[in-house]
C-alpha positions as CSV (number, residue, x, y, z in Angstrom):
1,M,17.8,-6.8,14.7
2,G,17.5,-8.2,17.8
3,G,20.4,-10.3,19.5
4,T,19.2,-13.6,18.4
5,G,18.5,-12.5,14.3
6,K,15.0,-12.3,14.7
7,L,13.4,-9.0,13.2
8,S,12.9,-6.4,16.4
9,A,9.3,-5.4,17.8
10,A,10.5,-1.8,17.0
11,T,10.5,-2.6,14.0
12,W,7.2,-5.1,12.8
13,V,5.2,-3.5,15.2
14,P,4.9,0.1,13.7
15,V,4.8,-2.0,10.3
16,L,1.8,-3.9,11.6
17,L,0.0,-0.9,12.9
18,F,0.7,0.8,9.4
19,A,-0.9,-1.4,7.8
20,L,-3.8,-2.3,9.8
21,F,-4.7,1.4,9.9
22,L,-4.1,2.2,6.5
23,T,-6.3,-1.4,5.4
24,H,-9.0,-0.1,8.0
25,G,-9.4,3.6,6.7
26,S,-9.5,2.9,3.0
27,L,-12.5,1.1,4.1
28,L,-14.5,3.5,5.2
29,G,-15.9,7.0,4.2
30,L,-14.6,10.3,5.5
31,T,-15.6,12.3,9.1
32,D,-16.8,15.3,8.5
33,D,-13.9,17.2,9.6
34,E,-11.8,14.7,7.6
35,A,-13.6,15.7,4.5
36,Y,-13.5,19.5,5.4
37,Y,-9.7,19.4,6.1
38,W,-8.8,17.3,2.7
39,V,-11.2,20.3,1.0
40,L,-8.6,22.7,2.6
41,A,-5.9,20.6,0.8
42,Q,-7.5,21.3,-2.7
43,K,-6.1,24.8,-2.3
44,P,-3.0,25.1,-0.3
45,A,-2.3,28.1,2.4
46,L,-0.4,29.3,4.7
47,G,-3.3,29.2,7.3
48,Y,-7.1,28.5,7.8
49,A,-10.5,29.2,9.6
50,F,-9.6,27.5,12.4
51,H,-6.1,25.8,12.5
52,P,-3.0,26.1,11.5
53,P,-1.9,24.7,7.8
54,A,0.0,21.3,8.6
55,V,-3.1,19.2,8.3
56,A,-3.8,20.1,4.8
57,W,-0.3,20.2,3.8
58,L,0.2,16.7,4.6
59,I,-3.1,15.2,2.5
60,A,-2.1,17.7,-0.3
61,A,1.4,15.9,-0.2
62,S,-0.2,12.8,-0.1
63,Q,-2.4,13.3,-3.2
64,K,1.1,14.4,-5.2
65,L,2.7,11.4,-4.3
66,L,-0.6,8.9,-4.6
67,S,-2.0,10.9,-7.6
68,P,-0.9,8.3,-10.1
69,L,-2.5,5.2,-8.5
70,F,-5.4,6.7,-6.8
71,Q,-8.6,9.0,-7.0
72,G,-8.1,12.1,-5.4
73,N,-11.6,12.2,-3.2
74,S,-9.8,8.3,-2.0
75,A,-10.4,7.8,1.6
76,L,-6.5,5.9,1.1
77,V,-5.1,9.1,-0.1
78,V,-6.3,10.9,2.8
79,R,-5.3,8.6,5.3
80,F,-2.4,7.5,4.2
81,P,-0.4,10.4,6.2
82,S,-2.3,9.3,9.5
83,A,-1.3,5.7,9.2
84,L,2.2,6.7,8.7
85,L,2.6,9.3,11.3
86,T,0.7,7.0,13.5
87,A,3.3,4.0,12.8
88,G,6.5,6.8,12.7
89,F,4.9,8.0,16.5
90,L,5.2,4.3,17.7
91,A,8.4,3.9,16.4
92,L,9.5,6.9,18.4
93,A,8.3,5.8,21.4
94,L,9.8,2.2,21.1
95,R,13.1,3.7,20.3
96,W,13.1,6.0,23.6
97,M,12.2,2.8,25.5
98,K,15.2,1.7,24.7
99,R,17.0,4.6,25.7
100,A,15.0,4.3,29.0
101,G,16.6,0.6,29.9
102,V,13.7,-1.4,28.2
103,P,15.7,-4.9,27.2
104,E,15.5,-5.9,23.4
105,S,13.0,-8.8,25.1
106,G,11.2,-6.6,26.5
107,L,10.3,-4.2,23.5
108,L,7.1,-6.4,22.6
109,K,5.6,-6.1,26.4
110,G,6.3,-1.6,25.9
111,A,4.4,-2.1,22.6
112,L,1.4,-3.5,23.7
113,G,1.5,-1.6,27.3
114,F,1.9,1.6,25.0
115,L,-1.1,0.2,22.3
116,G,-3.3,0.4,25.8
117,F,-3.8,4.1,25.5
118,A,-6.6,3.7,23.8
119,G,-7.7,7.4,23.6
120,V,-4.9,7.8,21.0
121,F,-4.6,4.6,19.1
122,G,-8.2,3.8,18.8
123,T,-8.6,6.9,16.7
124,S,-5.4,7.5,15.4
125,W,-6.2,6.5,11.8
126,M,-8.1,9.4,11.5
127,M,-6.6,11.9,9.5
128,V,-6.8,15.0,12.1
129,P,-4.6,18.1,13.2
130,D,-3.7,15.8,16.1
131,L,-1.9,13.5,14.5
132,P,1.4,15.5,12.9
133,L,1.2,17.2,16.6
134,L,1.6,14.1,18.6
135,F,4.3,13.1,15.9
136,A,6.2,16.0,16.8
137,W,5.4,15.6,20.7
138,M,7.2,12.4,20.3
139,L,10.2,13.6,18.3
140,A,10.6,16.6,20.7
141,F,10.3,14.1,24.0
142,V,12.9,11.3,22.3
143,T,15.4,13.8,21.3
144,V,15.2,15.8,24.1
145,W,15.9,12.7,26.4
146,D,18.7,11.7,24.4
147,L,19.9,15.7,24.3
148,C,19.9,15.3,28.2
149,F,20.6,11.6,28.7
150,G,23.0,10.3,25.8
151,T,26.1,10.8,24.8
152,A,27.5,14.3,24.6
153,Q,28.9,12.9,21.0
154,G,26.4,14.0,18.4
155,S,24.4,15.8,20.2
156,S,24.6,18.9,18.2
157,A,23.6,16.8,15.3
158,R,20.2,15.8,16.9
159,S,19.5,19.4,18.6
160,W,18.2,20.6,14.9
161,L,14.9,18.0,15.3
162,L,14.1,19.9,18.6
163,G,13.8,22.8,16.1
164,L,11.6,20.4,13.1
165,A,9.7,19.2,16.1
166,S,8.7,22.8,17.8
167,G,7.6,24.1,14.2
168,V,5.8,21.2,13.6
169,A,4.1,21.0,16.6
170,L,2.9,24.6,16.0
171,L,2.0,24.5,12.4
172,S,-0.4,21.7,13.5
173,K,-2.1,23.4,16.2
174,F,-2.1,26.7,18.7
175,S,-1.7,24.3,21.7
176,G,1.4,22.7,20.0
177,V,3.7,25.8,21.9
178,L,3.1,23.4,24.7
179,V,5.9,20.9,23.3
180,A,8.4,24.3,22.9
181,F,7.6,24.8,26.9
182,S,8.3,20.8,27.8
183,S,11.1,20.5,25.9
184,A,12.7,23.8,27.2
185,A,11.9,22.6,30.8
186,A,13.5,19.7,30.2
187,L,16.4,20.9,29.0
188,L,16.5,23.6,32.1
189,V,16.3,20.4,34.6
190,F,18.2,18.2,33.0
191,A,20.9,19.3,30.3
192,R,24.3,20.5,29.9
193,P,24.6,24.2,30.1
194,V,26.0,24.1,26.5
195,T,23.1,21.7,25.3
196,R,20.8,23.4,26.8
197,W,21.4,26.8,25.1
198,R,21.8,25.1,21.9
199,G,18.4,23.3,22.2
200,W,16.6,26.5,23.3
201,A,18.3,28.4,19.9
202,W,16.7,25.3,17.8
203,I,13.2,25.7,20.1
204,A,13.3,29.1,19.4
205,A,14.1,28.9,15.5
206,G,11.6,26.5,15.2
207,L,8.6,28.6,16.5
208,L,9.6,31.4,14.6
209,L,9.6,30.1,11.6
210,A,6.0,28.1,11.9
211,A,5.2,31.6,13.3
212,V,5.7,33.2,9.9
213,P,2.4,31.7,7.7
214,I,0.6,31.7,10.8
215,V,1.1,35.6,11.5
216,V,0.9,36.4,8.1
217,W,-2.4,34.2,7.0
218,N,-4.3,35.6,10.5
219,A,-3.0,39.2,9.1
220,R,-4.7,39.1,5.8
221,N,-7.5,37.4,7.7
222,G,-8.6,39.4,9.9
223,W,-7.2,37.5,13.0
224,G,-9.9,35.1,12.7
225,A,-8.1,31.6,13.4
226,L,-6.5,32.8,16.2
227,L,-9.7,34.9,17.8
228,Y,-11.9,31.4,17.2
229,Q,-9.4,29.5,19.0
230,F,-8.7,31.9,22.0
231,H,-11.8,33.9,22.5
232,D,-14.8,32.6,20.4
233,R,-14.9,29.0,21.6
234,H,-14.3,29.8,24.8
235,S,-17.0,32.8,25.3
236,G,-19.6,32.6,27.6
237,S,-17.2,30.9,30.5
238,S,-19.0,30.4,33.8
239,L,-18.4,27.9,36.5
240,S,-19.6,24.3,36.7
241,G,-19.2,21.8,38.6
242,L,-21.1,19.5,36.9
243,R,-19.0,20.2,33.5
244,Y,-16.1,19.2,35.5
245,L,-17.2,15.7,36.2
246,R,-18.4,15.2,33.0
247,F,-14.5,15.8,32.0
248,W,-13.2,13.4,34.2
249,V,-15.7,10.7,33.6
250,I,-14.7,10.8,30.0
251,Q,-11.2,10.9,30.9
252,A,-11.1,8.0,32.4
253,L,-13.3,6.4,29.8
254,I,-11.2,7.2,27.1
255,A,-7.4,7.3,28.6
256,G,-8.0,4.2,30.8
257,P,-8.7,3.8,34.9
258,P,-5.9,2.0,35.4
259,L,-3.7,4.7,33.9
260,L,-5.2,8.1,35.4
261,L,-4.6,6.1,38.8
262,F,-1.1,5.7,37.7
263,A,-1.3,9.3,36.7
264,L,-2.6,10.6,39.9
265,R,0.2,8.7,42.2
266,L,2.8,10.7,39.8
267,P,3.9,12.8,42.6
268,V,4.5,9.5,44.7
269,R,7.0,8.5,42.2
270,L,9.0,11.9,41.9
271,R,9.7,11.6,45.9
272,P,13.7,10.4,46.5
273,S,14.2,6.5,45.8
274,Q,17.7,4.5,46.7
275,G,19.0,2.6,44.1
276,T,16.7,3.3,41.0
277,D,16.4,5.8,38.3
278,T,12.5,5.8,38.8
279,P,12.5,9.2,40.4
280,V,14.6,10.5,37.2
281,L,12.1,8.6,34.8
282,S,8.9,10.4,36.5
283,R,10.8,13.7,36.5
284,Y,11.2,13.6,33.1
285,V,7.6,12.8,32.5
286,A,6.5,15.1,34.6
287,L,8.1,18.1,32.9
288,W,6.0,17.0,29.9
289,A,3.0,16.5,31.7
290,L,2.0,19.5,33.8
291,P,2.2,22.4,31.2
292,P,-0.5,20.8,29.7
293,A,-2.0,19.9,32.5
294,A,-2.2,23.5,34.0
295,V,-4.4,24.1,30.9
296,F,-6.4,21.3,29.7
297,L,-7.3,20.2,33.2
298,V,-8.4,23.4,34.2
299,Q,-9.9,24.8,31.5
300,P,-13.0,22.2,31.9
301,L,-14.1,23.8,35.1
302,F,-14.7,27.1,33.2
303,S,-15.8,26.6,29.6
304,E,-16.6,24.0,26.8
305,F,-14.4,21.5,26.2
306,K,-13.6,18.6,23.5
307,A,-12.6,15.3,25.4
308,H,-9.2,14.4,23.6
309,W,-7.4,17.9,24.2
310,A,-6.8,16.1,27.9
311,L,-5.0,13.1,25.9
312,I,-1.5,15.2,25.7
313,V,-1.3,15.3,29.4
314,W,-2.0,11.3,29.9
315,L,0.3,10.6,26.8
316,P,3.8,10.7,29.0
317,V,2.5,8.8,32.1
318,A,1.5,5.7,29.3
319,L,4.4,6.1,28.4
320,E,6.4,5.7,31.6
321,L,3.8,3.3,32.6
322,A,5.1,1.0,29.7
323,V,8.9,1.5,30.1
324,L,8.3,0.2,34.2
325,W,5.9,-2.8,32.6
326,A,8.7,-3.6,30.1
327,R,11.4,-3.6,32.4
328,T,10.0,-5.3,35.3
329,G,6.9,-7.2,34.0
330,V,5.5,-7.3,37.2
331,S,2.8,-4.8,37.2
332,R,-0.9,-5.3,37.8
333,M,-2.2,-2.0,37.0
334,A,-0.1,-1.9,33.4
335,R,-1.4,-5.2,32.7
336,A,-5.1,-4.0,33.5
337,Q,-4.2,-0.7,31.4
338,T,-3.1,-2.7,28.5
339,V,-6.3,-5.3,28.5
340,Y,-8.7,-2.3,29.3
341,G,-7.6,-0.2,25.9
342,L,-6.9,-3.2,23.9
343,V,-10.1,-4.4,24.3
344,L,-11.7,-0.6,23.7
345,S,-9.7,0.2,20.5
346,S,-10.9,-3.0,18.9
347,V,-14.3,-2.2,20.2
348,V,-13.8,1.2,18.6
349,L,-12.5,-0.1,15.3
350,L,-15.0,-2.9,15.0
351,S,-18.4,-0.1,15.1
352,C,-16.5,1.8,12.4
353,H,-17.6,-1.2,10.5
354,V,-20.3,-2.8,12.8
355,A,-23.5,-1.0,13.7
356,L,-22.3,-1.7,17.8
357,L,-24.2,1.1,19.0
358,P,-27.7,0.5,17.9
359,W,-27.7,-3.2,18.1
360,V,-26.3,-2.7,21.8
361,A,-29.4,0.2,22.4
362,G,-32.0,-2.6,21.1
363,A,-30.8,-5.2,23.2
364,F,-31.3,-3.0,26.0
365,R,-34.4,-1.1,25.2
366,G,-36.7,-4.1,24.0
367,G,-35.6,-3.2,20.1
368,A,-36.0,0.6,20.3
369,T,-32.5,1.8,18.0
370,A,-30.8,4.9,19.2
371,D,-30.6,8.0,17.2
372,P,-28.2,7.5,14.6
373,R,-26.8,11.0,15.5
374,L,-25.4,9.5,19.0
375,D,-22.9,7.1,16.9
376,V,-20.5,9.7,15.0
377,T,-19.7,6.4,13.0
378,N,-22.5,6.8,11.4
379,D,-20.7,10.3,9.7
380,M,-18.5,8.1,7.3
381,Y,-21.5,6.6,5.6
382,G,-23.9,7.7,2.9
383,W,-22.4,10.5,0.9
384,S,-21.0,8.4,-1.6
385,A,-25.0,8.2,-2.6
386,L,-25.3,12.2,-3.5
387,P,-23.8,11.8,-6.8
388,R,-26.6,9.1,-7.6
389,M,-29.1,11.8,-5.9
390,L,-28.4,14.4,-8.4
391,Q,-29.1,11.9,-11.4
392,G,-26.4,13.5,-13.5
393,S,-27.1,17.4,-13.0
394,S,-24.5,19.6,-13.2
395,L,-26.0,22.4,-11.2
396,P,-23.9,23.8,-8.2
397,V,-24.5,22.0,-5.3
398,V,-24.6,24.5,-1.6
399,A,-24.5,23.4,1.7
400,S,-24.5,25.9,4.9
401,R,-22.3,23.9,7.3
402,Y,-18.7,23.3,6.5
403,Q,-19.2,19.2,7.3
404,T,-22.2,19.0,4.7
405,A,-20.5,21.5,2.4
406,S,-17.0,18.9,2.6
407,Q,-18.8,15.9,2.4
408,A,-20.4,16.9,-0.6
409,A,-17.4,18.4,-2.3
410,F,-15.1,15.0,-1.6
411,A,-18.4,12.8,-3.0
412,L,-18.2,14.9,-5.7
413,G,-15.0,15.1,-6.5
414,G,-14.0,18.6,-6.1
415,L,-14.5,22.1,-5.1
416,G,-15.9,22.8,-9.2
417,R,-19.0,22.0,-8.2
418,A,-20.2,22.5,-4.4
419,T,-19.2,25.4,-2.3
420,L,-20.4,26.7,1.6
421,L,-23.1,29.7,1.8
422,P,-23.2,31.6,3.8
423,R,-19.5,32.0,5.0
424,D,-17.5,34.9,7.0
425,R,-14.3,36.3,6.3
426,K,-12.6,33.9,7.3
427,Q,-13.4,31.4,5.2
428,L,-13.5,33.1,1.9
429,G,-10.6,31.9,0.9
430,E,-11.2,28.2,1.5
431,W,-14.0,27.7,-1.0
432,E,-14.5,28.2,-4.7
433,D,-16.5,31.0,-5.7
434,L,-18.7,29.7,-8.1
435,R,-20.6,32.6,-8.8
436,I,-24.0,31.6,-8.3
437,T,-25.1,34.7,-5.8
438,D,-24.9,38.1,-5.1
439,H,-22.3,37.8,-2.1
440,Q,-20.6,35.1,-0.3
441,G,-21.8,36.0,3.7
442,P,-21.8,36.2,6.0
443,G,-25.6,36.8,5.9
444,W,-28.0,34.4,3.4
445,P,-27.2,36.0,-0.3
446,R,-29.5,36.1,-3.2
447,L,-29.4,33.4,-5.9
448,M,-28.8,34.4,-9.6
449,Q,-29.1,30.6,-10.7
450,P,-30.7,27.6,-9.7
451,V,-28.8,25.2,-7.4
452,W,-28.7,22.0,-5.0
453,F,-28.4,22.2,-1.5
454,V,-28.3,19.7,1.1
455,G,-27.7,18.6,4.4
456,D,-28.5,15.5,6.8
457,N,-29.8,13.8,9.7
458,R,-27.6,15.9,11.9
459,Y,-27.5,19.2,10.1
460,D,-31.1,19.8,8.8
461,A,-31.6,23.3,8.7
462,A,-33.6,23.8,5.5
463,P,-32.1,26.6,3.2
464,E,-33.0,30.8,3.7
465,F,-31.5,32.1,-0.1
466,K,-33.2,35.1,-0.5
467,D,-36.0,36.0,-3.4
468,A,-35.5,31.9,-3.7
469,R,-38.2,29.1,-3.8
470,C,-36.5,25.4,-2.4
471,E,-38.1,22.6,-3.2
472,R,-37.1,19.4,-1.2
473,Q,-36.5,16.2,-3.1
474,E,-36.8,13.0,-1.6
475,P,-34.3,12.1,1.2
476,F,-32.0,9.1,0.6
477,E,-31.3,6.9,3.7
478,Q,-28.2,4.8,4.2
479,K,-28.6,1.9,6.6
480,R,-26.5,-0.4,8.6
481,G,-27.8,-3.7,8.8
482,P,-31.5,-2.7,9.6
483,F,-30.3,0.2,11.3
484,L,-30.6,4.2,10.2
485,A,-27.1,5.5,9.4
486,K,-27.3,8.6,8.0
487,R,-30.0,10.4,5.9
488,I,-28.8,12.9,2.9
489,L,-31.3,15.7,2.8
490,L,-31.9,17.6,-0.5
491,W,-33.4,20.9,-2.1
492,K,-33.9,22.0,-5.3
493,C,-33.6,26.1,-4.9
494,T,-34.5,28.4,-7.8
495,P,-33.7,32.1,-7.9
496,Q,-37.6,34.1,-8.1
497,G,-37.0,37.9,-8.0
498,P,-37.8,40.2,-5.2
499,S,-41.3,39.8,-4.2
């Protein structure tokens, strides 16, 4: 409670965000990747083909908790953990702001300033591996601050949280190990010797415990996930200035130009300044920004990238900007960032429900509409019609991309009807063997019974089963207003025997 008896912004803002994101997420279909993580959650394991297991474990836990109230293939069930994690992420950030000197009266301004980081808050209603990673990052950030600048009393009791954060970060994504690097560096620079060694011990313990399921799974599956993340997805690297320029343009868009300018001025803020603790704050922020910057701000120069990877670099800077604004209330840069970010997040959320991109494209191109594949919000539409397309048929459903196979499985309510074929070794355990082909991959198998094969307008390749006849059926088209959003493609494939 605040000093006036009113509910603190540190409480009601995260609760409001949780309610908003859960309501928003429950009204939409899943993205392709979310549907895939739901598939993984149906068979909880020590690891998976592309990521460590945290995201699947959380969805499985949500299903277990909410199954008395909702169906397992409910968007609300899948996205309940993401809304909870994002609200917890914001609550931890506001707790840290209070520790960093923001008065109770400034917490709402600090919350709005941080919510202006649209790259995170515009999309964190989706259940993806980045969400538990972000929560773990914030838990580590706050815990290390408390260990370094809080009272010595009770520091040992808080140290275990650092082990928890390090372990959860690594179980979320392999890049989560950077959380441990920043935590260890901050303890080295700012903590008392006893606190430092205790913190390092908990970091090591958390990493070792998290590494056990990762190593066990990879050892049993040809080290597939590790090879994919650290070798396969970066193969064919080449120096490209154009790609690097594209990277920075995208970062300016999703992080916000004011935040990017503020980040570039970090070296200036690191200079000693008499009569203020801003250099201490900036030094602490730098220790959390520089380790990921050394990876994610350099890697795009040599190989393809995903835009959201670098958001972890801007995250501590966004916290610093929000704190400085909440303390003084005089930062034009912070106000500009807040307005930009909140407007961008609002546009993103609205575009999930209204076809904004094709409407804008039509307005500027004289009625011509954009390719529906350019609007990723379209991926959340159309798949619920698949059961109707099958017209009560009980034949198994097959897809050759994990995206379409996952959407089909979610629409049909489980893995007993839908599967991915062909698949490679690291994906074998993720899907049920429906015993409908002579093998499961990696090449195209021979059918042993009739099946449905599905695709969509994003992944539209026809089936290539050996010695089978595949007849294309009438596609289903989902529209958002007058605009095409999704086209579901369907083939009926029947084995013909060797030719």
